[in-house]
VOPAGU-2260 file (C-alpha; in pm, 1 decimal, decimal comma):
REM VOPAGU-2260
SITE   aa  ch    i         X         Y         Z
SITE  MET   A    0    4710,8    6709,0    -259,1
SITE  THR   A    1    4404,5    6782,3     -49,0
SITE  THR   A    2    4545,7    6885,5     320,9
SITE  ARG   A    3    4269,9    7029,5     603,7
SITE  MET   A    4    4511,1    7352,6     691,8
SITE  THR   A    5    4493,9    7620,2     917,6
SITE  TRP   A    6    4572,7    7977,0     809,8
SITE  PRO   A    7    4885,4    7934,0    1105,5
SITE  GLU   A    8    5009,8    7600,8    1025,4
SITE  LEU   A    9    5030,3    7741,5     618,5
SITE  CYS   A   10    5232,0    8054,7     717,5
SITE  HIS   A   11    5510,2    7835,0     941,4
SITE  SER   A   12    5498,8    7486,8     671,5
SITE  GLU   A   13    5814,8    7439,1     500,5
SITE  GLN   A   14    5626,9    7264,6     237,9
SITE  PHE   A   15    5457,1    7641,1     139,8
SITE  LYS   A   16    5650,0    7910,9     266,5
SITE  GLY   A   17    5699,1    8147,7     -50,0
SITE  LEU   A   18    5390,0    7979,6    -198,5
SITE  TRP   A   19    5108,2    8090,0    -360,0
SITE  VAL   A   20    4844,0    7835,7    -230,6
SITE  ALA   A   21    4482,1    7752,3    -307,7
SITE  LEU   A   22    4172,7    7663,2     -37,8
SITE  ASP   A   23    3853,3    7535,0     -33,8
SITE  ASN   A   24    3604,4    7472,3     182,7
SITE  CYS   A   25    3740,8    7786,5     368,5
SITE  ARG   A   26    3600,3    7850,4     732,8
SITE  TYR   A   27    3621,0    8277,5     751,8
SITE  ASP   A   28    3687,2    8506,1    1024,1
SITE  GLN   A   29    3394,0    8688,0    1069,7
SITE  THR   A   30    3556,9    9043,0    1143,3
SITE  THR   A   31    3805,0    9009,5     893,2
SITE  ARG   A   32    3653,7    8800,9     640,1
SITE  GLN   A   33    3990,4    8642,2     563,7
SITE  PRO   A   34    4027,4    8242,0     558,3
SITE  VAL   A   35    4137,4    8032,4     883,1
SITE  GLU   A   36    4118,2    7713,5     779,5
SITE  GLY   A   37    4076,8    7517,0     416,0
SITE  ASP   A   38    4158,7    7243,2     232,8
SITE  VAL   A   39    4494,9    7309,0      72,1
SITE  VAL   A   40    4394,5    7192,7    -315,8
SITE  ASP   A   41    4747,8    7297,5    -468,4
SITE  ALA   A   42    5033,9    7558,4    -464,4
SITE  ASP   A   43    5268,0    7758,9    -688,1
SITE  SER   A   44    5542,1    7988,1    -696,4
SITE  GLU   A   45    5358,2    8085,4   -1043,5
SITE  LEU   A   46    5026,0    8305,3    -922,2
SITE  SER   A   47    4924,5    8271,6   -1312,8
SITE  GLU   A   48    5051,5    7890,5   -1281,2
SITE  LEU   A   49    4868,2    7791,5   -1020,3
SITE  CYS   A   50    4527,9    8042,6   -1112,5
SITE  ALA   A   51    4531,9    7826,1   -1458,5
SITE  ARG   A   52    4520,1    7494,7   -1364,9
SITE  MET   A   53    4213,6    7612,6   -1091,7
SITE  ARG   A   54    4064,4    7729,2   -1394,4
SITE  GLU   A   55    4137,3    7416,5   -1607,6
SITE  LYS   A   56    3998,3    7143,4   -1285,8
SITE  GLY   A   57    3694,7    7423,1   -1255,8
SITE  ARG   A   58    3844,7    7561,0    -875,3
SITE  GLY   A   59    3664,7    7899,3    -966,4
SITE  SER   A   60    3603,2    7964,4    -581,5
SITE  CYS   A   61    3916,2    7864,1    -421,2
SITE  ALA   A   62    4064,3    8105,8    -212,0
SITE  ILE   A   63    4439,9    8188,0    -356,6
SITE  LEU   A   64    4667,7    8351,9     -60,9
SITE  PHE   A   65    5085,0    8391,3     -60,2
SITE  CYS   A   66    5241,7    8192,1     251,8
SITE  ASP   A   67    5494,3    8342,0     407,8
SITE  ASP   A   68    5619,3    8370,1     867,7
SITE  GLU   A   69    5366,2    8647,7     863,3
SITE  VAL   A   70    5052,7    8548,8    1035,3
SITE  LEU   A   71    4771,7    8766,9     892,9
SITE  VAL   A   72    4464,1    8603,6    1119,0
SITE  GLU   A   73    4466,4    8385,9    1403,0
SITE  SER   A   74    4219,2    8203,3    1629,6
SITE  ARG   A   75    3998,1    8458,4    1889,0
SITE  ARG   A   76    4108,7    8418,7    2246,1
SITE  THR   A   77    3893,8    8327,6    2439,1
SITE  ARG   A   78    3755,9    8573,7    2643,8
SITE  SER   A   79    3881,2    8449,4    3011,5
SITE  SER   A   80    4200,9    8451,9    2839,5
SITE  ALA   A   81    4142,8    8778,6    2773,2
SITE  VAL   A   82    4084,5    8892,4    3079,4
SITE  ALA   A   83    4384,5    8703,6    3266,5
SITE  GLU   A   84    4591,1    8837,1    3008,8
SITE  ARG   A   85    4474,3    9220,6    3139,5
SITE  ARG   A   86    4477,6    9140,3    3485,6
SITE  GLY   A   87    4840,9    8975,9    3446,6
SITE  LEU   A   88    4789,0    8612,4    3483,7
SITE  SER   A   89    4874,6    8478,7    3188,3
SITE  GLY   A   90    5217,8    8400,4    3053,4
C-alpha cells in the first residue's frame, strides 16, 4: 500500500478514519513541523502492530499519526485570500 495523500484527505477518508497511519516521504508544515502530506505505507488500529510491521520492513523513519475527523494542520491560505477575508470579501 503506497498512496500519496494530504493530511486533510487522510483525516476525512473512511478508509483510514480511526487508524494509526504510517507516512513516508512526508512534506512538513514549516511552522508546526507536522506532516501535511506523505505516502501512506501502512495502517492499523493497533499502534504496536503497525510499529512492529514498520520495524520488520526497515521503515524506521516513517511518521505515524492517528486519523480522525480533526485536521491538525491545513495548508496555508494565500496572502490575497487572507486580506479578502479580513475585508469581508470571502464567501
